[in-house]
Structures are given as structure tokens and as C-alpha cells.
C-alpha positions in Angstrom: -32.7 -68.1 -2.6 -33.2 -65.8 0.3 -33.8 -62.1 -0.3 -33.9 -59.4 2.3 -36.9 -57.1 2.2 -35.1 -54.5 4.3 -31.9 -53.6 6.1 -31.6 -53.9 9.8 -29.1 -51.7 11.5 -26.9 -53.4 14.2 -28.5 -51.3 16.9 -31.9 -52.7 16.0 -30.6 -56.3 16.1 -29.0 -55.6 19.5 -32.3 -54.5 20.8 -34.4 -57.3 19.3 -34.9 -59.1 22.6 -36.0 -55.9 24.4 -38.2 -55.0 21.5 -40.2 -58.2 21.8 -41.1 -57.8 25.4 -44.8 -57.9 26.4 -46.1 -54.5 27.5 -48.0 -55.7 30.5 -46.3 -56.9 33.7 -46.5 -60.7 34.1 -44.8 -63.5 36.0 -43.0 -64.7 32.8 -39.3 -65.1 32.8 -37.3 -63.7 29.9 -38.1 -61.8 26.8 -40.4 -63.0 24.1 -38.5 -64.8 21.3 -41.4 -65.2 19.0 -44.5 -63.0 18.8 -47.7 -64.2 17.1 -50.2 -61.6 16.0 -53.4 -61.4 13.9 -56.7 -63.1 14.6 -55.8 -65.3 17.6 -58.1 -66.8 20.3 -55.8 -65.5 23.1 -53.5 -62.6 23.6 -51.0 -61.6 26.4 -49.9 -58.2 25.4 -51.2 -55.0 23.8 -50.4 -53.3 20.5 -47.0 -52.7 18.9 -45.4 -49.5 20.1 -43.1 -48.1 17.4 -41.0 -46.0 19.7 -40.3 -49.0 22.0 -40.3 -51.8 19.4 -38.2 -50.5 16.4 -37.7 -53.9 14.9 -41.4 -54.5 14.5 -41.8 -50.9 13.2 -39.0 -51.2 10.7 -40.8 -54.1 9.0 -44.3 -52.5 9.2 -45.5 -55.2 11.7 -48.2 -53.2 13.4 -50.8 -55.0 15.6 -53.3 -54.1 18.3 -52.7 -57.3 20.3 -50.3 -60.2 20.3 -49.2 -63.4 22.0 -45.5 -63.7 22.9 -43.6 -66.8 23.6 -40.5 -66.9 25.8 -37.8 -69.5 25.4 -39.1 -71.4 28.4 -42.7 -71.3 27.1 -41.6 -72.7 23.7 -39.4 -75.3 25.4 -42.5 -76.5 27.4 -44.1 -77.9 24.2 -43.3 -81.5 23.4 -40.3 -81.2 21.2 -39.8 -83.0 17.9 -36.3 -83.7 16.6 -35.7 -83.8 12.9 -32.4 -85.0 11.3 -32.2 -83.3 8.0 -29.9 -81.4 5.7 -29.7 -77.6 5.7 -28.9 -76.0 3.4 -30.3 -78.5 0.9 -27.7 -81.0 -0.1 -25.3 -80.1 2.7 -24.5 -81.9 6.0 -27.3 -83.4 8.0 -28.0 -81.6 11.3 -30.3 -82.5 14.2 -33.0 -79.7 14.8 -35.5 -79.8 17.7 -38.4 -77.7 18.8 -42.2 -77.7 19.0 -44.4 -78.4 16.0 -45.5 -75.1 14.4 -49.0 -76.4 14.3 -48.9 -77.0 18.1 -47.7 -73.4 18.8 -50.4 -72.0 16.6 -53.1 -74.3 18.1 -52.3 -72.9 21.6 -53.1 -69.5 20.1 -56.4 -70.9 18.7 -55.2 -71.1 15.1 -55.5 -74.2 12.9 -56.9 -73.2 9.6 -55.2 -70.0 8.6 -52.1 -69.2 6.6 -49.3 -67.5 8.4 -46.6 -65.0 7.4 -43.3 -65.8 9.1 -40.8 -62.8 9.5 -37.1 -63.2 10.1 -34.6 -60.8 11.7 -33.2 -59.9 8.3 -36.6 -59.0 6.9 -37.2 -62.2 5.0 -40.8 -63.1 5.0 -42.5 -66.3 3.8 -46.2 -67.2 3.7 -47.0 -70.7 4.7 -50.5 -72.1 4.0 -52.4 -73.9 6.8 -52.6 -77.0 4.6 -48.8 -77.2 4.5 -48.1 -76.7 8.2 -50.9 -79.1 9.1 -49.9 -81.8 6.6 -46.2 -81.9 7.5 -44.3 -82.0 10.8 -42.7 -78.6 10.4 -41.0 -77.5 13.6 -40.2 -74.1 15.1 -36.6 -75.2 15.9 -34.9 -73.8 18.9 -31.9 -76.1 18.9 -29.4 -77.3 16.2 -27.2 -80.3 17.1 -28.2 -79.8 20.8 -27.2 -76.1 21.0 -29.7 -73.3 21.2 -30.1 -71.3 18.0 -28.5 -67.9 18.7 -29.1 -64.5 17.3 -26.5 -63.8 14.7 -26.8 -67.5 13.6 -30.1 -69.1 12.8 -32.0 -68.0 15.9 -33.9 -67.3 17.9 -36.1 -69.8 16.0 -36.1 -71.5 12.6 -38.7 -73.3 10.5 -37.4 -76.7 9.8 -39.2 -79.2 7.4 -38.9 -83.0 7.5 -37.7 -83.3 3.9 -35.4 -86.2 4.9 -38.3 -88.3 6.1 -41.4 -87.0 4.4 -41.6 -88.3 0.8 -43.9 -85.4 -0.2 -41.0 -83.0 0.5 -38.3 -84.8 -1.5 -36.4 -82.3 -3.4 -37.7 -79.3 -1.4 -35.6 -76.2 -1.7 -34.8 -73.9 1.2 -37.3 -71.1 0.5 -39.6 -72.1 3.4 -36.8 -72.8 5.8 -37.0 -69.4 7.6 -34.2 -68.8 10.1 -34.0 -65.8 12.5 -37.8 -66.1 13.1 -39.1 -63.5 15.6 -42.7 -62.8 14.4 -45.5 -64.9 12.9 -48.6 -63.1 11.6 -51.8 -65.1 11.3 -53.4 -64.1 8.0 -57.0 -63.5 7.3 -56.7 -65.2 3.9 
């Protein structure tokens, strides 16, 4: 079952894309959809600015440096497509996007747990063992259509429970939709 840890006012959701912009000028196209923060090997932006990034601030996501990913940067990874049911026991859908472990590896992370935060405030900790052992993807598309804000986007953690015997009977607790921030934990 999914529980909200906070309430997001509509004005905050409307400003989510602007709130996730890197602070430095770059040649990047488009806003950051997903922001990684914590102990990373590389960064492309400075610290969270509460006045300019109210969504981060409303969830207490404070950081000194971060690495943001635009839609085109996430799409540049080799995508994996998973055909699986979501919610559990419902119709099968086709989800595609990069492997979570590949996105984290680009940031220099392979052996640390992460805390995934969704637009509605839902947070879930995922151990390094789990995302390294299973082909969990950071889905950007469902049934060939981009995941949109107001639906399951901008990104969603999708697990291969339909093809990975170790995940048989898995519930939906770790299927985080509306993903916009991933914190690398110090364990």
C-alpha cells in the first residue's frame, strides 16, 4: 500500500520541472526529470535552493551538490523493456527505460542503498543488493507512451516480477511512480 508522507499543493506540482533545473548554465536541453544526490563521483549542479526549488524543500531534500538527468540524457541509456503487471495482478503493460543500476553507475554508485522519492512524497529505500541483483528499470515509457506528470511520471521504478523467479509474488511497495529524486545513502 502506498502512503503519502506529505501533501503537495498543485502549485508545487506545476512547478516541478522548473524546480529541478540545474543552477549552472549548461548546453543541456530541457529540465532535469530525475535528480541524484548524496555521495556521488560526479555532479553537475550546486546545492538545493529552497526559494527556487520548493518541491525539494517541502520534502526536506537538502543537498550541497547533485547530478540531474534530463529526458534526453535518460533516453540515451540502453533501454530495457519489461512486460509485467502493475498494479500486481492487473493487466500486463510494457515498460521501458534504463536499468537503475546503469543510471547509478554513471554517477559512480554501485554499492550503496538509495532512497527514491516520488512527487506525492512517497519514499522507498532500495538496497544495493536488490537493484544490482534484479533488472529494475527507471521506466520512462509505458506501452510506448512517455510517463507523464499526473500519471506515473516523470519516471517509475519497475521490477521484472513477471520474468524473475526471485520476485514471484512481489507486492507493489517498491514500484515507486512519480520519481523525481534519488538520494544515495551513506548506509
